[in-house]
N, C-alpha and C positions, 0 to 999 in steps of 0.2 A: 316342474313345480315352481310356483312363484313365491319368492321370499319377501318379507317386509321387514322394516326396521324394528318392529316390535315383536314380542314373543307370541303374539296372537296366532301367527301361522302355525307354529309348533303346537300350541295349545289345542287349536282346532283339529290338527292332524291326529293328535293323540287322544282326543275326546269325542270323536265323531264315529258313529257306527257305520261300517261299510260292508261290501259283499263280494265274495268270489275267489280270487287266487290265494294260494297259501304257499309261502316259500320256507316256512319254518319246519323243522323236524318235529313231527307230531309227538315223539317221545319226550321232547324237551318242553312242549307247550305248557304243561302244568307248572313248570318252574318259572315261567316268564311272569314278570310283574311290571307295574308302571315304573318302578325304580330301574329295572334292567332295560326297559324300552327307552326311557329318557337318557340313561347313561350311554346307551349305544348311539343314540342320536348325537349327543354332545361329543362323543368320541370321533364320530365321522364328520361333524360340522367343520372343523378346521381344514378338511380336505376339499370342501366345496367353496368356490370363490365367493358366492353371494352370502352363504350362511356364515362364512368366516368373518365377513364384515360386520355381521349383526350379532355375533355370539355374546358380546359383552352386555347385550340387552336382555339376555335370557337368564331367568332365575330358576334354577333347578328345583328348589323346594316348592315354589309356587306351581310350577308345571306338573310336578308329581302329584301334588295335592289335588289339582284340578282333574288330572287323569284318573285318580282314584275315585273321585266323586262321579265321573261321567262314564268311565270305560273299564273299571276294575274287573268286570265280569267277562269281558271279551278276551278270553285267554288266547285264542288263536291269533287275533290281531296283535296282541302284545308280544306273543312269541315271534310273529313275523317281523315286527320292528326290531326286536332284540337280535334277530339273526341276519338282518340286511347287511349287504356288503358296501352299499353306497347310499348317499342321501336320496338319489333318484329312485332307489328301490322302495322307498317308503310309500310312493304313490301306488305301487302294486299291493302293498299291505292294506291300503285304504279300500280295497275291494272286498275285504273280509268283514262280514257282518255278524254282529253279536246275535246269538239265538235268543237272548233274553230281551224281551220287550220293555222299553222304558216306561215307568209309571209317570203320571203327570207331575208328581213331586220331583222325580229325577230330572225331568225336562226343565224345571224352573231353575236348575243350577246354571243353565246357559245364561239366563238374564242376570243373575247375581254376579257371575264371573265377568260378563261383558260390561255391565254397568260399572263395576269396579275398575276395569281398564279405562273406560271413558272418564271416570272421575280422576284417575291418576294422570291421564293425558291432559285433562282440563287444568289441573294444578300446574303441570309443566308449562302449558301454554300461557297461563295467567301470570306466572312468576318470571317467565323469560323476557328480558328487555327487548322492546321492539321499537323501530323508528319508521316514520312515514316515507314512502317512496318519493324521491325528488327533493325533499326538504331535509331529511335526516333528523327531523324533530321527533322526540320521544313520544310514542303513543301511550295514552293513559291505560292503566291496568284494566283489562277486560277479558271476557271469555269469547270464544268463536261465535259467529252469527247463528241465528235460528236455522234448523234443518228439519224438514218434514219427515214423517215416518218412512223409514227405509228398511225393507220394502213395505208397502202398504198392505198389511195382513187382514184388513177388514173384508167383510163379505166372503169369508172362507177362501181367500185368495191362495193360502198355503194349505188348504184342505181339499186337494183335488181341483183347485181353481187355476186361475191364470198364472200363478207363481209356483205351481206344483205339477210340472209336466209328467213326472213319473208316478204320481198318485200315491206317494208315501206319507202324506200329511206333514211334509216339511217344505220350507221355502227352497226354491232352486238356488244354485250358486249363480250370481250375476255380479261380477266384480265391477262392471261399468257403473253400477248404482252408487259406488262408494268413492267416486272421484270428485265429488262436490267440494267446494272450498272448506266447508266445515269438517266433513269427515277426513279430508286430506290434512287439515290443520291438526286434527286429533289423531292422525295416523291410524284410523280405525276402519276395518272392513271385515266382512264375513267371507271366508274363503272356502267354506264347506256348507252343505245343507244345514238348515237351522230352523228353529221354531218361531223365533221372535223377530219383530220389526222394531227399529230403534229411532227415537226422535230426540232432538236437542233443542232446548229453548234457553235463551240468555237475555239479560238486560243489564243496564247500568255500567258504571265505571268505578274504579276505586273501591271504597268501603260499601258502595251501593250495588256493586256488581254481584250477580248471582246466576246460577244456571240450574236447570232441571234436565237430567238425562232419563229418558223413559224407555221401557221395553214392553211391547204388547204381543200377545199370542192367543190363538184360539186352540188351546191344547187338547180339548175334547171335541173340536170341530162342530160346535153347536151354534156358532155365530156370535157367541158372547166372548169378549176379550178379557184376559187377565192383564193386570197392570202392575209393573214394578218401576219404581222411580228412585233416583239417587240425586241428592241436592248438594250444591256447593256454593260458598259465599266468599266474596272478597273481603279483605281487611284493609285498614288504612295504610297507605304506603309509608315507609319510614322516611326519615329526614332527607335521605338521598334520592327519594322517589322510587325505591325498589319495592316491588309488589310481594305480597304474601297472602295466603288464604287462611281463613278461619278453619280450625279443625272441626270436621263434621262427619258423623257416621250415620246421618239421617237417612232412613230408608222407608219407602212407602210401598205397601202391597195391597192390592184389591182384587178379589176374585182370583186368587193366585193359582188355583187348579182348574180354571175354566179353559 
């Protein structure tokens, strides 16, 4: 299992439906919840060298909330995670698939959660002091560069198309797509099968800086994309040149169940 510096890996592990092996005691399955699954993970995390380095980035309340929205009905999976003996065993739990099919509305939670992650990462990037290579001169407050849709979900690519090898109407996992400068700067990638492709657009510096993070998906596989967008805006640097962002909860949705 690959770990990242952000909580996104754990979130996706606990919120994605999977199929197959079951290590949990069936008699205990009904008692398993997102709380017990996340608690077990956090209990084992300090014993895993990579996870131990990143544990201070994980917010239990946020992860539990996301798990409840996405995977609260997958009792066998939650029971499996609750009963694992090591971090590595969580990958075995990922083979357990929920028998409850997600509705289009449930699928949209992915976009909302991931755009929120991108927003917070953008805020961190914008406010962190940076200097130019070679000169050490301070770089003006700005957001990461533009990034095309990743993956490109148009033309039913994730509906049995080129990005959906197993024909489950979800995008394949391809971590090589997320190594571009912008996604790396935002420490963002999708580590499990997903519905949405993500795009990042930015412009300006200082008070004129802004970004738009977009998520697109063909949730009903009819060739029409749903659109979710989150916006961010720079503020005027203070007298010492330190950057800050204007507070914004702006969210745009179009054809959200398509």
